[in-house]
SETI-781791 format. One record per residue (C-alpha): x, y negated, z negated. Coordinates in pm, whole numbers, plus 50000, padded with zeros to 5 digits. Layout:
BEGIN
    px    py    pz
     X     Y     Z
...
END
This chain:
BEGIN
    px    py    pz
 05849 49238 80101
 05898 49554 80305
 05540 49659 80237
 05414 49317 80353
 05607 49353 80678
 05463 49697 80745
 05110 49572 80672
 05156 49283 80912
 05282 49517 81184
 04991 49755 81126
 04742 49468 81149
 04905 49341 81470
 04892 49691 81617
 04521 49724 81532
 04441 49387 81687
 04628 49489 82001
 04439 49817 82017
 04106 49631 81982
 04200 49398 82269
 04305 49689 82489
 03972 49865 82430
 03782 49544 82505
 03976 49497 82831
 03897 49852 82941
 03528 49796 82868
 03530 49472 83068
 03690 49652 83363
 03399 49893 83378
 03124 49641 83308
 03247 49380 83554
 03405 49607 83817
 03733 49431 83741
 04093 49519 83816
 04410 49403 83637
 04713 49348 83859
 05042 49285 83679
 05394 49199 83785
 05695 49391 83656
 05801 49082 83458
 05492 49076 83236
 05512 49174 82869
 05493 49554 82812
 05144 49554 82658
 05001 49387 82968
 05183 49628 83196
 05033 49917 83000
 04675 49795 83037
 04712 49707 83407
 04560 49913 83687
 04864 49841 83902
 05212 49713 83818
 05442 49611 84100
 05646 49355 84289
 05509 49075 84506
 05467 49293 84815
 05295 49576 84629
 05069 49332 84446
 04968 49163 84772
 04893 49500 84928
 04683 49603 84629
 04496 49273 84633
 04424 49320 85004
 04260 49658 84955
 04083 49631 84620
 03706 49682 84595
 03688 49508 84258
 03458 49209 84210
 03689 49043 83956
 04068 49033 83992
 04259 48946 83675
 04609 48862 83790
 04873 48895 83521
 05153 48709 83692
 05219 48351 83793
 05013 48098 83987
 05137 48166 84340
 05065 48539 84295
 04707 48474 84190
 04671 48231 84482
 04789 48508 84717
 04519 48739 84581
 04259 48466 84638
 04379 48412 84996
 04306 48777 85062
 03978 48782 84867
 03784 48461 84932
 03453 48612 84819
 03592 48756 84495
 03669 48585 84168
 04041 48571 84085
 04148 48463 83736
 04488 48389 83585
 04524 48436 83207
 04718 48109 83175
 04679 47848 83449
 05010 47689 83344
 05203 48005 83438
 05389 47854 83730
 05715 47933 83908
 06037 47731 83918
 06110 47856 84270
 05767 47758 84403
 05802 47420 84231
 06131 47361 84413
 05943 47331 84746
 05708 47027 84743
 05477 47031 85050
 05545 46671 85154
 05922 46722 85149
 05893 47054 85332
 05683 46889 85603
 05965 46640 85658
 06218 46926 85670
 06009 47107 85933
 05985 46789 86143
 06364 46755 86128
 06399 47106 86278
 06139 47131 86557
 06088 47458 86743
 06185 47679 86449
 05991 47982 86330
 05905 47913 85966
 05954 48210 85732
 05862 48140 85372
 05927 48360 85074
 05602 48456 84902
 05715 48262 84592
 05554 47941 84717
 05222 47761 84698
 04927 47817 84929
 04994 47471 85076
 05342 47587 85181
 05208 47916 85317
 04968 47710 85530
 05272 47547 85698
 05437 47882 85770
 05448 48123 86061
 05507 48433 85851
 05553 48519 85483
 05807 48762 85339
 05900 48920 85006
 06237 49044 84888
 06119 49395 84981
 06058 49316 85348
 06251 48993 85421
 06519 49165 85628
 06254 49348 85831
 06062 49024 85888
 06371 48836 86005
 06474 49115 86241
 06124 49103 86395
 06191 48749 86521
 06356 48730 86868
 06734 48674 86841
 06722 48347 87037
 06448 48198 86819
 06576 47956 86548
 06446 48012 86196
 06371 47801 85890
 06383 48006 85568
 06249 47866 85242
 06252 47817 84949
 06517 48047 84795
 06867 47954 84911
 07032 48252 84740
 06801 48501 84911
 06848 48309 85237
 07228 48332 85219
 07205 48702 85142
 06976 48757 85442
 07207 48564 85675
 07485 48805 85580
 07258 49109 85617
 07109 49013 85954
 07377 48796 86111
 07110 48536 86190
 07176 48168 86144
 06889 48009 85954
 06810 47662 85828
 06781 47707 85450
 06584 47506 85197
 06781 47438 84879
 06551 47602 84622
 06620 47859 84352
 06474 48057 84064
 06602 47936 83727
 06590 48290 83587
 06805 48444 83860
 07046 48152 83844
 07096 48198 83472
 07316 48508 83489
 07665 48438 83355
 07934 48599 83573
 08199 48589 83299
 07965 48759 83051
 07857 49009 83318
 08216 49107 83400
 08300 49132 83030
 07995 49354 82979
 08102 49573 83271
 08448 49611 83117
 08274 49747 82807
 08073 49984 83027
 08298 50064 83325
 08080 50363 83414
 07772 50141 83461
 07655 50030 83804
 07551 49667 83843
 07219 49627 84025
 07089 49283 84118
 06797 49100 84274
 06888 48902 84590
 06761 48582 84426
 07073 48595 84206
 07368 48372 84292
 07630 48487 84540
 07898 48557 84279
 07660 48796 84103
 07569 48972 84428
 07938 49014 84517
 07997 49240 84217
 07670 49434 84247
 07670 49800 84348
 07310 49766 84469
 07100 49464 84572
 06725 49492 84610
 06375 49387 84514
 06229 49480 84177
 06057 49783 84331
 06377 49867 84517
 06581 49854 84196
 06343 50094 84020
 06357 50332 84317
 06737 50310 84325
 06792 50404 83960
 06546 50693 83997
 06733 50837 84294
 07093 50747 84213
 07302 51000 84022
 07460 50754 83779
 07338 50745 83421
 07403 50382 83325
 07308 50050 83487
 07347 49680 83419
 07029 49520 83550
 07050 49163 83687
 06692 49050 83716
 06420 48933 83475
 06428 49162 83171
 06060 49254 83197
 06151 49511 83464
 06317 49727 83198
 05979 49847 83069
 05875 50023 83390
 06233 50117 83472
 06273 50291 83136
 05949 50482 83195
 06082 50594 83532
 06427 50702 83406
 06391 50762 83029
 06718 50953 83009
 06929 50676 83163
 07090 50377 82991
 06967 50038 83111
 07146 49721 83002
 07006 49374 83079
 07257 49145 83248
 07359 48858 83018
 07248 48501 83078
 07409 48168 82995
 07145 48117 82725
 07198 48235 82369
 06847 48379 82331
 06720 48663 82118
 06770 48935 82378
 07082 48781 82542
 06906 48845 82874
 06717 48644 83133
 06343 48603 83081
 06089 48397 83276
 05905 48167 83038
 05623 48130 83289
 05568 48506 83317
 05568 48538 82940
 05295 48273 82903
 05038 48545 82973
 04941 48745 82665
 04705 49033 82601
 04461 48799 82427
 04468 48550 82717
 04413 48837 82960
 04106 48951 82765
 03965 48597 82744
 04017 48536 83115
 03824 48852 83199
 03553 48779 82943
 03495 48416 83047
 03598 48470 83411
 03837 48179 83395
 04066 48002 83455
 03957 48073 83811
 04181 48025 84114
 04019 47810 84382
 04149 47701 84722
 04034 47457 84985
 03894 47655 85279
 04118 47482 85534
 04427 47566 85328
 04310 47922 85271
 04248 47986 85640
 04585 47845 85748
 04776 48023 85468
 04603 48356 85526
 04728 48398 85884
 05104 48422 85804
 05027 48639 85502
 04833 48886 85718
 05120 48891 85968
 05351 49000 85690
 05116 49272 85569
 05072 49403 85923
 05448 49420 85982
 05498 49587 85643
 05280 49880 85745
 05558 50006 85972
END
């Protein structure tokens, strides 16, 4: 039985190596680039030309000279790349790779919400559809949300959507009152505070680091709160040697590469899953094989109505311009 297991693993490793080689060949032949989010599976992160958070990925998409963009992430991320590259082909390995946070903000309901609060500047978190971006004044990410909010005049009322946890955190950080939409990410809401505190008692020397999409009771016990890129930067610069990481577990791959000598422990979730951590099922829908097929067939392709693209592009470009500073 042991020999059969080893043979199966060897065969799987060979198949993976074949796919990786095919992907690299397609990159050259089609002038293609692979952009991947930190939450993707490790093998996709390893074959990607760039791995990053939503802000970094948007910036890379804005400046790429590739003809084909294979976006290993979720639907709204690939849409963002298409907004910035209307003449280029953008493909998503699995078109069903959505986002619970983006789904929590239906355009028709948000339009009603906007009408109920006239005269507000509309700031939307990048985790939303192109239709929602088209209703917005400016986009933000967790990396630059505080900067974006502080750029709005103090006497100007603000609507912030869709993440209510991030919104509450930003109200505390900036002192600004904002009208918040009641949306949330199922992954960042899945952390169990009792399990987290029990885990910290087992590792009292570990620092808890958390994404601001996490619930308030998680953020209250965190030693550091920041975006995925911010969390990686923090552990690389901080002097501690052990961290409990409260965000999607996919980040541990790049984080481990950055600080191989440090101990990284995924924060526990309510779910009794195999890794006892929080994982995004949508992010994990993309596989190496699907990535190869999407590049080979140039589909599924992301398409947008021109009117939506034009309206949604303006607030996105405002964010990118502000983020240069």
